[in-house]
MARTI-867119 format. One record per residue (C-alpha): x, y, z; residue in three letters; residue number from 1. Coordinates in steps of 0.05 Angstrom, whole numbers, plus 5000, padded with zeros to 4 digits. Example, Ala and Ser with C-alpha at 12.3 -4.5 7.8 and 13.67 -1.06 7.14 Angstrom:
2
      x      y      z   res     n
   5246   4910   5156   ALA     1
   5273   4979   5143   SER     2
//
This chain:
302
      x      y      z   res     n
   7537   7635   2267   MET     1
   7611   7646   2251   MET     2
   7644   7607   2195   SER     3
   7706   7566   2210   ALA     4
   7749   7620   2180   ILE     5
   7714   7675   2221   ASP     6
   7725   7634   2283   LYS     7
   7800   7629   2266   CYS     8
   7803   7703   2256   ASP     9
   7770   7715   2323   HIS    10
   7817   7665   2357   ILE    11
   7878   7700   2325   ALA    12
   7857   7765   2357   GLU    13
   7851   7732   2425   GLN    14
   7917   7695   2418   LEU    15
   7951   7761   2401   TYR    16
   7922   7793   2464   VAL    17
   7942   7731   2506   MET    18
   8012   7723   2476   TYR    19
   7998   7651   2458   LEU    20
   8023   7654   2385   VAL    21
   8086   7613   2402   PRO    22
   8042   7556   2425   ARG    23
   8002   7558   2360   VAL    24
   8071   7553   2323   ILE    25
   8086   7490   2363   GLU    26
   8020   7458   2345   LEU    27
   8030   7475   2272   LEU    28
   8099   7442   2270   LYS    29
   8072   7380   2303   ILE    30
   8011   7380   2256   GLY    31
   7979   7320   2289   ALA    32
   7914   7323   2249   THR    33
   7890   7356   2185   LEU    34
   7843   7400   2227   LYS    35
   7900   7425   2271   ILE    36
   7942   7439   2209   ARG    37
   7885   7477   2177   ARG    38
   7868   7519   2239   ASN    39
   7938   7534   2261   THR    40
   7957   7556   2190   THR    41
   7898   7601   2183   HIS    42
   7909   7631   2253   ILE    43
   7982   7647   2237   LEU    44
   7960   7679   2172   GLY    45
   7908   7721   2209   SER    46
   7960   7741   2262   VAL    47
   8007   7764   2207   LEU    48
   7952   7804   2174   SER    49
   7930   7836   2238   LEU    50
   7996   7859   2267   CYS    51
   8072   7856   2259   SER    52
   8091   7841   2331   ILE    53
   8099   7766   2319   TYR    54
   8131   7770   2250   THR    55
   8201   7757   2275   GLY    56
   8177   7699   2319   THR    57
   8140   7666   2262   ILE    58
   8195   7679   2210   ALA    59
   8249   7647   2255   SER    60
   8207   7590   2281   SER    61
   8220   7541   2224   GLY    62
   8148   7541   2198   VAL    63
   8164   7572   2130   VAL    64
   8188   7509   2095   PRO    65
   8129   7471   2127   ILE    66
   8079   7521   2099   LEU    67
   8113   7521   2031   ILE    68
   8110   7445   2028   ASN    69
   8034   7450   2044   TRP    70
   8023   7491   1981   LEU    71
   8017   7425   1945   CYS    72
   7977   7389   1996   ASP    73
   7915   7353   1968   PRO    74
   7870   7390   2019   ASP    75
   7845   7453   1986   ARG    76
   7831   7490   2051   GLU    77
   7902   7477   2078   LEU    78
   7932   7500   2012   ARG    79
   7892   7565   2014   GLU    80
   7910   7577   2086   SER    81
   7984   7565   2073   ALA    82
   7983   7613   2013   LEU    83
   7948   7667   2056   PHE    84
   7999   7659   2114   ALA    85
   8059   7661   2067   LEU    86
   8033   7720   2027   GLY    87
   8024   7760   2090   ASN    88
   8094   7740   2114   LEU    89
   8128   7758   2048   ALA    90
   8093   7826   2051   ALA    91
   8121   7843   2119   GLU    92
   8191   7863   2101   ASN    93
   8250   7847   2054   CYS    94
   8280   7797   2102   ASN    95
   8215   7757   2105   CYS    96
   8208   7761   2030   ARG    97
   8277   7734   2020   ASP    98
   8266   7679   2071   LEU    99
   8206   7654   2032   CYS   100
   8248   7658   1967   ILE   101
   8305   7620   2001   LYS   102
   8259   7561   2017   HIS   103
   8234   7554   1945   GLY   104
   8169   7591   1946   MET   105
   8172   7619   1875   PRO   106
   8183   7549   1847   GLN   107
   8126   7521   1888   LYS   108
   8079   7577   1865   LEU   109
   8093   7562   1794   VAL   110
   8082   7488   1808   LEU   111
   8013   7497   1837   ILE   112
   7993   7550   1787   ALA   113
   8008   7504   1729   ASN   114
   7977   7445   1766   LYS   115
   8039   7404   1753   LEU   116
   8037   7365   1819   VAL   117
   8064   7297   1805   PHE   118
   8032   7260   1864   PHE   119
   7964   7294   1860   TYR   120
   7946   7295   1787   LYS   121
   7873   7312   1803   ASN   122
   7893   7375   1841   LEU   123
   7852   7432   1812   SER   124
   7867   7505   1826   LEU   125
   7807   7544   1852   THR   126
   7797   7617   1835   LEU   127
   7811   7638   1908   PRO   128
   7877   7599   1903   GLU   129
   7895   7630   1836   ALA   130
   7881   7700   1865   ARG   131
   7921   7685   1927   CYS   132
   7978   7656   1887   ALA   133
   7985   7718   1844   VAL   134
   7977   7763   1905   TRP   135
   8033   7724   1940   THR   136
   8077   7727   1877   ALA   137
   8067   7801   1877   SER   138
   8090   7806   1950   ASN   139
   8153   7768   1931   LEU   140
   8168   7827   1883   CYS   141
   8157   7877   1939   ARG   142
   8210   7920   1972   GLY   143
   8267   7966   1953   LYS   144
   8318   7961   2010   ASN   145
   8344   7918   1982   PRO   146
   8304   7901   1919   PRO   147
   8289   7828   1904   VAL   148
   8342   7789   1867   ASP   149
   8308   7782   1799   VAL   150
   8347   7718   1784   ASN   151
   8314   7685   1843   LYS   152
   8244   7703   1823   ILE   153
   8254   7696   1747   ALA   154
   8212   7633   1749   VAL   155
   8151   7674   1769   LEU   156
   8155   7721   1709   LEU   157
   8118   7674   1659   PRO   158
   8065   7665   1714   LEU   159
   8057   7740   1721   LEU   160
   8059   7748   1646   ASN   161
   7998   7701   1641   GLU   162
   7964   7734   1702   ALA   163
   7967   7803   1672   ILE   164
   7924   7778   1615   GLN   165
   7872   7748   1661   SER   166
   7797   7766   1657   SER   167
   7795   7769   1733   ASP   168
   7803   7839   1760   THR   169
   7835   7818   1825   GLN   170
   7886   7776   1790   ILE   171
   7902   7831   1742   VAL   172
   7909   7882   1799   THR   173
   7961   7841   1833   ASP   174
   8000   7824   1768   ALA   175
   8003   7897   1748   VAL   176
   8026   7914   1818   ARG   177
   8080   7861   1815   ALA   178
   8109   7892   1752   PHE   179
   8103   7962   1780   ALA   180
   8141   7940   1842   ARG   181
   8195   7907   1802   LEU   182
   8205   7966   1755   LEU   183
   8205   8016   1814   ASP   184
   8257   7977   1852   ALA   185
   8305   7947   1802   LEU   186
   8360   7982   1761   PRO   187
   8340   8003   1690   VAL   188
   8390   7954   1661   LYS   189
   8349   7896   1687   LEU   190
   8283   7919   1656   TYR   191
   8297   7878   1594   LYS   192
   8296   7814   1638   ASN   193
   8225   7832   1660   ILE   194
   8188   7861   1603   LEU   195
   8156   7827   1544   THR   196
   8114   7857   1488   ASP   197
   8052   7829   1520   VAL   198
   8068   7861   1588   VAL   199
   8081   7930   1556   VAL   200
   8017   7923   1514   ASP   201
   7975   7907   1575   ARG   202
   8007   7963   1618   LEU   203
   7991   8014   1565   VAL   204
   7919   7987   1557   THR   205
   7908   7987   1631   TYR   206
   7923   8062   1636   LEU   207
   7851   8067   1612   ASN   208
   7823   8015   1660   HIS   209
   7763   8037   1704   PRO   210
   7794   8005   1766   ASN   211
   7840   8057   1799   LYS   212
   7884   8003   1832   ASN   213
   7900   7977   1762   ILE   214
   7911   8041   1723   TRP   215
   7951   8075   1780   SER   216
   7999   8014   1783   SER   217
   8003   8014   1708   ALA   218
   8022   8088   1709   LEU   219
   8077   8075   1759   LEU   220
   8103   8019   1716   ALA   221
   8100   8059   1650   ILE   222
   8134   8119   1685   GLY   223
   8193   8074   1704   ASN   224
   8197   8042   1634   ILE   225
   8204   8110   1601   VAL   226
   8258   8129   1651   SER   227
   8302   8077   1616   GLY   228
   8339   8084   1550   ASP   229
   8310   8108   1484   ASP   230
   8292   8038   1464   ASP   231
   8253   8024   1526   GLN   232
   8217   8091   1520   THR   233
   8200   8076   1446   GLN   234
   8171   8008   1467   SER   235
   8116   8048   1502   VAL   236
   8107   8102   1448   LEU   237
   8100   8049   1394   ASP   238
   8033   8033   1427   ARG   239
   7983   8082   1396   PRO   240
   7943   8090   1460   ASP   241
   8003   8107   1505   ALA   242
   8005   8183   1499   LEU   243
   7929   8192   1492   PRO   244
   7919   8151   1556   ASN   245
   7973   8192   1592   LEU   246
   7941   8256   1567   HIS   247
   7872   8236   1593   ARG   248
   7900   8219   1662   ILE   249
   7936   8285   1662   LEU   250
   7872   8322   1649   LEU   251
   7827   8283   1696   ASP   252
   7874   8260   1753   GLY   253
   7882   8287   1823   ASP   254
   7946   8328   1839   PRO   255
   7987   8266   1858   LYS   256
   7966   8230   1795   THR   257
   7981   8290   1751   LYS   258
   8049   8295   1782   ARG   259
   8063   8222   1764   GLU   260
   8040   8233   1692   VAL   261
   8084   8295   1688   ALA   262
   8142   8255   1712   TRP   263
   8130   8202   1658   ALA   264
   8124   8256   1605   LEU   265
   8188   8290   1630   SER   266
   8224   8224   1621   ASN   267
   8198   8217   1550   ILE   268
   8218   8289   1536   ALA   269
   8289   8271   1558   ALA   270
   8293   8222   1499   GLY   271
   8309   8233   1427   ASN   272
   8280   8286   1380   SER   273
   8227   8236   1353   LYS   274
   8202   8223   1423   GLN   275
   8198   8296   1440   ILE   276
   8159   8309   1376   GLN   277
   8111   8254   1395   ALA   278
   8091   8295   1456   ILE   279
   8077   8356   1413   PHE   280
   8039   8314   1362   ASP   281
   7995   8285   1417   ALA   282
   7972   8356   1436   GLY   283
   7997   8348   1506   ILE   284
   8040   8412   1509   VAL   285
   7981   8461   1519   PRO   286
   7957   8417   1578   SER   287
   8028   8421   1607   LEU   288
   8028   8496   1600   MET   289
   7961   8500   1637   ASN   290
   7992   8458   1694   ILE   291
   8049   8508   1697   LEU   292
   7998   8562   1713   SER   293
   7948   8526   1757   ASN   294
   7975   8464   1793   GLU   295
   8015   8453   1857   THR   296
   8089   8469   1862   PHE   297
   8110   8397   1861   ARG   298
   8069   8383   1798   THR   299
   8096   8445   1764   ARG   300
   8166   8421   1781   THR   301
   8155   8357   1743   GLU   302
//
């Protein structure tokens, strides 16, 4: 027997085939009963996760502020479905991301994450909600053309700062990915608005994490940090594990990973004499020489 969510997923596929999504949007906006609100919200989230054909229709329909308002609804299932739908919408493109931000989604995410809902003091955040909230926050950091306005999502940074310290692998994955996305998209001059000692510590530590999704995102973030000025590069090198972790990935990684490590090391080598010496002291130069002889052209170029 299918669960309620499985049924909604199945219905979403059928609605997509039958071009009935606009009718679901109408039902959601009317929201006559809790059951209708739950089901229509989950169906729209499923449609967004399945395909992009209705993204524009959903984004321009006026449902975004309604869904954002439901993030603080006392009904747990409706909250989770709204988070799922909004997270999928924000991930679609920069326009959808900015639409969610325009309607106050960052502030609402912080509100529910901190359980500071005035009218519903007994509202408790479930683990699925916490995971979905951090995943959604990460999607609000997504995109490079244009990058997100960091001032408009600044309220999320303390939340992500806490999330990156979580014991839950899924939450950590999305928190690290959020910082990697921001650092990859934003100008170097804005890095100081994003990074804290805790974040840099965790990113360096996560270079040694067994989960590839975590360490690969941490590697992207670290590579961007050391592309900044000497002080930003030094903030990474001050962590004793930074160069050993990079060296290990350089030795063990696949060609694409080795290329990313070589890029990070080349950024460090573009720094001051102390930072160049640190690469020698870490014993990395012989490994780099080996790459020059044996790896792909793109890796050798880095």
